[in-house]
C-alpha positions, 0 to 999 in steps of 0.5 A, a space after each residue: 503490828 498492834 496486838 488486838 484482843 479478840 473477845 469471844 464472850 461479853 460481860 452484861 453490866 446493869 445498874 444493880 450492884 449488890 447481890 441482894 439487889 440483884 436477887 430482888 431484880 431477878 424476882 421482879 423479872 420473874 414475876 413479870 415473866 410469869 405474868 406474861 407467860 400466863 396471860 399469853 398462854 391463856 389468850 392462845 388457849 381461849 382462842 384455840 378451844 372456843 369455836 366462836 373465836 375461830 376467825 381470821 382476826 383471832 387467828 392473828 391475835 393468837 399468833 401475836 400472843 405466841 410472838 410476845 411469849 417468844 420475845 420475852 422468853 428470849 431475854 428474861 429467863 436468862 436475865 433472871 438466872 444471871 441475877 440469881 446466880 450473879 453470873 454476868 457473862 454470855 458467849 458470842 454465839 449466845 449473844 448472836 442467837 439472842 439478837 437474831 431471835 428477838 429481832 425475828 419475833 419483832 419483825 414477824 409481829 409488826 408484819 402481822 399487825 399490818 395484816 391485822 389492820 387490813 383484816 379489820 379494814 375489810 371486815 368493817 369497810 367491806 363486810 359483804 366481801 369479807 369472806 371472799 377476800 380474807 380466806 384461810 389461804 390468805 391467812 396462812 400465806 400472810 403468816 408464812 410471808 411474815 415469818 419468811 420476811 422476819 427470818 431474812 431480815 433477822 439473818 441479814 441484821 445479825 450477820 452484819 453485826 457479827 461479821 467482824 471480831 470485837 476488839 474494843 471492849 466486851 462490856 455491855 451496859 445492859 442485862 441482855 444483848 441489846 442492839 445499840 450496845 452491841 453497835 457501841 462496842 463494834 468496829 467502825 465498819 460494823 457501826 456504819 453497816 449497822 447505821 444503814 440497817 437502822 435507817 432501813 428499819 426505820 423506813 420499813 417501820 414508817 411504811 408499816 405504820 403508814 399503812 396501818 394509819 390509813 387503814 384505821 382512818 378508813 375504819 373510823 370514818 366508816 364507823 362514824 357513818 354507822 346508824 346502829 349504835 350496837 354495830 358501832 360499839 361492836 366495831 370499836 370493841 374489835 379495833 380499840 384493843 389493836 390500836 392500844 397494842 399498836 400504840 404500845 408497840 410503836 412507843 416501845 420501838 421508838 424508845 428502843 431506836 431513839 433512846 440514848 446509848 448508855 456508856 455506863 450503868 444507869 437506872 434510866 438505861 435499865 428502865 428503858 430496856 425493861 419498857 420495850 422488852 417486857 412491858 408489851 408482852 405483859 400488857 398485851 393480854 390484859 388489853 385484849 381481856 379487858 377491851 375485847 368483848 368476845 375474848 371476855 365472853 370466851 374467858 367466862 365460858 372457859 372458866 364456867 366449863 372448868 368450874 363445872 367440870 371440877 364440881 361434877 368431878 367432885 360430886 362423882 367422887 363423893 357419890 362413889 365414896 358413899 356407895 363404897 361406904 355402904 
């Protein structure tokens, strides 16, 4: 019988070669990660602390912000450490965990985007029935259902990919455990089941995209019939950020699914991975802060409270010091 080498760890190889460029890459990744971390945490904090934003739409936005934070945290911190230290190995278990968690966050996020499109549809097309349809119970059940579907899909997806040992090679041409790269080095049986999973995934994503598209067609047809310019602007201010984020999400997903699978390190391969793994979590909070008037106003109120507290605290300390001096 032929002797086969069973690999229990992988080598992460990207286009950056020298140690100096590796460190520079790590610094750039760290800056992007800290930006995404700050933006998403600020979004969640503003929504949680401002009672005017305690509504279903902002509940889902805060959940999406946490999911963005989770997806980028699965990939980037380890990539930063590897770039700084020159380490290139990742164990089989860590690789499987990375794929499971990354897939989980993406599936839950697209599920919540479907729910958010339905929420906007009801709010704009059937405003009188909004509180009867979009109840706290429905929001909690929709969120729980999104997480349940994500857990099931991620478990099946990861199980199919890692059900057989890796005997071809252990070299991954990427800075993290990328699904196409894992399929490239898998056995033919795993590649076949992976292909089936990809086809199923594309069908599910297209179904979700179709539902979202129909919802927004109805939304914009209703908005165009509104006589009040103020009502029209308010409706658009809540929808356009979500549309921008949806466009970015589906563009990134298309790049990830349809892009070529690199067999050797290339700058194009690196930039493609950066685009779909880092750009959406980094850009989404910026879109919400720039385009959503309610979040903009809430940010202003939060900064005013913080600055007012700081000034008041400073004046109190100054007064106490002056009294003590006398």
